Structures are given as structure tokens and as C-alpha cells.
N, C-alpha and C positions, 0 to 999 in steps of 0.2 A: 811520737807525740806532736812534733812540730807540724807534720803534714796535716794531721787532724785539726789542729788549731787554725791552720791556714784555710781549710775547707769551711770550717764554721764561720770564719771571718768573711769569706766570700759570700756565703749564703746570707749572712746577716746584712752585708752590704747590699745585695740584690733585693732583699726584702725591704730594706729602708728606701731604696730607689723606687720600688713599685708602690710604696705608700705615698710617694709624692703626688700621685694622681688618684682620683677616686676609682673605686672598683666599679666596673660596668654593671648595669642592671639588665638582666635578661627576662623577657616575658615571652610566653608562647600562647597562642590562641588559635584554635581550641587545644586543650590538652589531650583529648581523645578524638581520633580520626580513623577513617578506613583508608585503604589504599587509594581510592579514587578521590578522597577529600583533600583539601589543602590546609596547611597550618602556617601561620605567620610567626616568624622569629624576629624579635626586635631587641637588638643589643644597644642599650642606651648608654652613650659615652659623653664625657664633657668635651671631647675633641671632635671638631667637625671634620670628618674624613669620609672618603668614599667607600671604604671597605672595613669589615671587621673579620675576626677569625673565630669560627665556631668549632667546638670540639664535641664529637659525638662518641658516646660510650668510651670516653677517656682517650682513645687511641686514634680516632679518625678525625683529621683536621680538614676544614674546608674554608677557603677565603671567599666571602660573599658580601654584598651590600649589608650595611648594619641593620636594615629592615628588609627582610626577604620573605618570599613565600615559596614553600615546597609542598609537594604532594606526599601522601603517605608512601606511595611507591618510590618516590625519590629518596626519602629517608631510609627506607628498607634497603635500597641499592647501595647507599653510602656505608651502612653498617653490616651489609651482607647477611641480612636476616629475612625470615619469612613471617607473615602474620599468623597468629597474633604475637605482638612483640612490644617490649618496653625499651625506649631509647633515652639515654641521659644526654643532656645538652648543656654545655657551658660556653662562654665566649670571653674574648679579651681583645684588646686593641693595642696598637703601637703609638707612642708619642715621642716627640723630639726632646732629648735631654743632653746638654753639653755637646752639641754638634753630632750627636749620635741618636739612634732610635732605641728606645727602651720599651719593653713589653709591660703592660699593666697586669695586675693580678687577675685571676679568673673570677668570673661572676659566680653567683650562687647557682647551684645545679637545678635544672628543671627536667621533668620526666614527661615524655610524650608516649602515649599508649596508642598503638596502631592495631585496630581490630580488623576483622574480616569484613569485606564488602558483601552486601546481600546479593543473591542471585536474581536473575529475571526468569520468570516462568512463562513459557509459550505453549500453546495448544494448536493442533492442526485444524480443529473445528470447534466452534462455540455452541453448535446445535447438532445433536446426534440422537439416534434412537437407541433402545436398549441393545440391539444387535450390532450397531455400528461400532467401529473402533476409533479411538482418538489417541494421538501420540503426544505425550507430555515431555517437554524438554526443560531441564533446570540448567540455565546458562550461568556458568561461573565467570568471575573476572579473568582476563587473559593470564595474569600471573599465577593463578591457582591451578595446580596440576592434579588436585584431588579428583577422583572419579567416583566418589562415594556420596550419593545423594539420597534424600528421603522425600517422598511425596505423601501428602495427607489432605483430607478434607476438613473443613472447619467444624464439622459435626462429629469428628473423631475417627473417621475411616482412614486406615493407613494401608500401605502396600510394602511388601518386602522390597528393599532397595536392590536394583540390578543395574548399576551405573546411573548416569544422569539423563538417560532417555528411557522412557517406559511407554508401552502401548497397552491400553486397557479398553475393554468394552464398556458401553454405557451401563450395562447391568452391574459392572464392577464398581461403579461410582455410587451405587445406591445402597442404603442400609436395608436390613431385612424387612423393616416395616414401611418402606417407602415404595410408592407406586408413581410412575411417570404420569404427567410431566412434573419434573423436579429441577430446580436450579441448584447445581452443586458448586460450592466454592472450594477451590483448591489452592494450596501453597506448597512450597518446597524449601529445603535448605541443604547445605552440603557440610561435610566434616573435613577438617584438616588435621592430620596427624603430625605431632612433633615428637621429640625424643621422650618427653615426659608424659604427654597427655594427648587426648583427642579433643579438638575444639570445634564446636558447631558454629556455623555462620549465622548472621541474622537471617530471618525468614523473608522469602520473596513477598511481593505484593499479591493480593488475592486475584485469581483469574476464575471466571465463572464459565461453567459448561452446563447447558440445559439438556437434560435427558428427557426425551418425550416418546410417546407411542405413535406419533404422527408419521405417516408415510409421505415420501416426497410426491409432488404432483408431476404430471407429464405436460409438456408444453407443445402445442401444435400451432402451425401457421397455414394460412390458405394458399400462400405462394412463397417460394423461396427465392424468386428473382423478380424484382419490381423496379420501377423508376421512382423518381422523387415525387411525382404527381400521383402515382398509383396508391391504392389502399390495400392493406393487408390486415387480416383478422387474426388476433392472437387469442388463444384459448388456454387457460391454465386449468387442466382437468384434475380435480381432487379425487381421492379415493371415495367409493360409494358411501362409506359410513360417515364421511365428513359433511356437515351441513353448512359450514362457513361459506359465505359468498364474498369474502374480503380477500382479494388477491393483489399482489404487487408484481409489476413487470419492470425489468431493468436490463440495460446492456452491460456487458462485462467491463466496459471502459468507464463505468460509473454514471451513465446517463439514466436517470429514473423516469419512467412513464407514469403519468397520473393514474391512480387506481380508480376504476369504475366497475366494480364487480370483477368476475373472473373471465370475462370476455371483453376484448378491447380492439377497436379498429383504429389504425393509425396510418398516416401517409408515410411514404418513404422518407420524406424530409423530416418527419418527427423522430426517426430513428438516428438521425445524424446529429453529432455535436457541432458546436459553432465553428470549429476549425477543420471539419471534414468535408471533402468534396468527392462526389461519386466518380468512378465506381468504388464502392466500399463494401466489404463483407462485415455485417454487423452481427455480433453474437448476443443472443437474447436468453434470459432466464426468468423464472418466476417462482414465487412461493405464496403460500396462503397462511393465514393466522387463525388460530382456534383459541377460544376463551374458556377457561375453567375458573369458576367463581369470579374473583376480581383480577385474575392474572391472565394476560394475553401471551400465548406461546406461538412463535413462528415455526412453520414447518421446515423440514430440510428443503433445499432448493432443487429445482428441476434440473435435468440435464440441459446442456447448451444446445440451442437451435440457431442455425445461421440463416440470415436473410441478406441477399446481395442487393444493394441499391445501385442501379445503373444510371448512366447519364441519359437524359431525354435526347433522342437523335432526330435529325431532320431528314425527310425523304423527298425526292423529286418525282412527281407524277407527270408522265408524258402521254398526251393524247396523240397517237401517231397516225390514225386513219379514221376518216369519216366517210361512210358509204350511204348514199341516199338514192331513192328512186321515187318517181311520181305515180300515184294511183289515184285517178279521179281528182287530180289537182291537190290531193292531201300530201303533205310532206311527212315521210316516215324516216326517222334518223336512227341509225344504229351506231353507237360510239363504242369503240373498243379501247379500254384503258390498260396501259401496261406499266408495271412498277419495275424498279431496278432489279428486283429479285425474280423477274419474269413471271410473276403471278398476274392474273387477268381478272377484270370485272366487266361484265357487259350490262348495258342499260339501254334498252330500246324505248323509243317513243316518250322521251322525257326531256323537258327543258332544264330541270334541276336534277342532276344525276347523282344519286347517293353512291359513295365509294364503299370499299369493303368495311367490315365491322371495326377494323382497327383504326379507320380514318374517321374523325369526328366532324368533318366538314363536307361540303358538296361543291360541285363545279357546275356552272350553267353553260349550256350550249346557246350562244347568243347569235350565231351566224344565221342569216336568212337565205334560204335556197329557193330559187324560182324554177318552176317546171316549164319546160319547152312544150309547145303544141305537138301533139302526136300521140302515138300509142305508148303505153308504159314500157314496152320492150325497147322502143326506139329512144326513150328518154332516160334510160338507166345510165347513170354516170358514177364516177368515183372522184372524190376530192381528197387529196392528200394534204394534211396540214399537221403542224406540231404546236403544242401549247405546254408550257411548263407551269406546274402548280406546286407550291411549297406547302407542305403540311407536316406537323410534328406528330409523332406517334410514340 
């Protein structure tokens, strides 16, 4: 009997001491979170101290600032649970009493509910035809190991679950009474199994896929290698049955070219972005749009066509030989022009000598040659001279 009385006395004494200081007040905000959301714990005490002590599910203790923020994942890690889960929380603090530190009573209990985070839905293409395939991926939070997902359209179309990735054709997205073009809205969710039940996650945000009967255009260019100053003609060829003349051209690095019908002529400099310097291989694509009633539908995009934009180069033109002879005191001049690549252009009897087609300037023969008296055969001479002429091609 004596030991029991002593234990009761000690408990009563401890209770009396804890009543010397007010019980802390615990607030949690919000009370329902997902793994990725945060919850604020605030243990309000009469003692100004840097830390408080929180008790989770009765047996897990953690010393933290009296006002602290934890994520749903942090709380699950403390109590070793998986969502969905309920976690009880209380708190207490220490205060100084008779040269020693005493513990306060526990606060009232609060309950935090941690639910499942919604998945994110991604698709490999947002515009397809009935025959095309599209891959749907229901991405779960990293902490979720479940591989059981469900995909559905907002108009009631569902597919049997086969993991969290699924590939379907455009025709699979349509209801029996639907004909393309149709914009289909898709969502997904996943299930998590616990010992007692299967819990569905919140649903993903809506992702739209347009199913259409349009075929992709073909893109052609008049030249695949140009300089910045050269022009190239882009043609977005639509299927014969398509009457639309509204096309869009763009480069794969995000540079859009203004639309002016389905044929467009641009310079090499128009294909470059602000930070690009030639030589650059530019990848170009196009698509067209078709209108049905009040809705505009874009076609699938063409295959990529590459155009290489090269640097404008300078050439040196050398006139290396001038041959002349006199006939009845008329001067006939034959000038032979040589390029660094050993190609030649001849131009007789001309003071303004046009160069080859690739050269857009001319050179003038300004020398004056005087004939000596005598017969033509006696007056035939050769003059060797050199002249450098810079021209860009």
C-alpha cells in the first residue's frame, strides 16, 4: 500500500506543478492538406522561448520553433505513414521552476488530414487525326508508388487501366456519334491501396486533344542553301480537298514568320533569330487552319525542312592579261578575267565589262592604248597588267 500511496502523491505533485503555468494552445492551418502542401503549427505559450515540443500520434516527439511550417510529406515521414492519413498533434513547453525546468501540460489535440496530391496529365500531341496515336501519361507525386491509373474524357468515355501510361488512337477518343474535328477533354486519377481500402486521388487538370480529319501539309523550299541576302520561297502544300489558304510558317526554335497565304518569300536574315549568326542550319515547319462553323482547327504540322543560311563571302577578281592590236587605228581590247576558283569570263570590245552572273557589279577598262604607225601585224602587242577588284557574292 505504501508504494502505491507514494506514486499517487508524486503524480499529484507533478500535476500541481504543471498547473502553475497555463496550458499551451495549439492551432493548425489548414487542417486538410496534400503531400505537396504546407501546414502551419502554432504552439502558443506564455513563455517566450525559441522552441516548443510537438507530439505526433502520441509517440513521435519533435522539437521545433513554436510556430513552424511543415509539408504533408514531412508529417508523413515523422509518423511513418502513407496518404491518405490522419495525424494527431499536441504540444508542450518547458519553463523554469525552483532552479529547474518543468514541463507544461499538453495542449488540446488537433487532427491533420493528409490527402493524396492530384496527378498531372501530359499528352505527346495536342492535335491528331483519327488514325494517329497519342500517348497519355498520368504523373503521380514522387512518394506515390501506385501504378494503377484511370483515364477518361469529360463526356464519359473511359479506358481500361493498364498502368499510368496509355497509347490510344484518335478514333478511340471519340464517342459513337462524334465525327472529327472534335476537341476532346481528358483527365486522369490514380488509386492508392491501404490495408483497409482503396483510395482514389484527386483528379488531374483537364488536357485537350483535338481529333481531326485534316492531313498534314508538305513544306517545300526553292533552295536549301542561301546567304543572308538571298531569298527563298516557302510553300505549304495542303491536300487537294482543303480550300483553306491560311498557313503559318515557323522555325523549330520558336521564331514565327508572318503568315501571308500558303506561299511566302523570305530572306536568309528573316530566318535567323536575334542571337544567331551564320552559318546556321534553320529547321522550318508549317501548318494550315481549317474552319468548321465557328471553330478553327489547326492541321497537323508538316515534316521539318532544313535551310542553311551561310555567311556572305568576299572574292578577289584579278585582271591578269590585256591583249590588244590595231586595225585601221581602232582599238580592240580583249580582257580575260580570272577568279580564285579558276573560272573565266571573256568580254571583248567593251569599256564596261559585265562579270559572271554571280557578280552584280562591273569593271571598266580605263586604259588608253595608242596604235603605232604601220601594218596591223607589225603593231600587234601584248600588255600584262594586274588589277584587284573586290566584289561580294
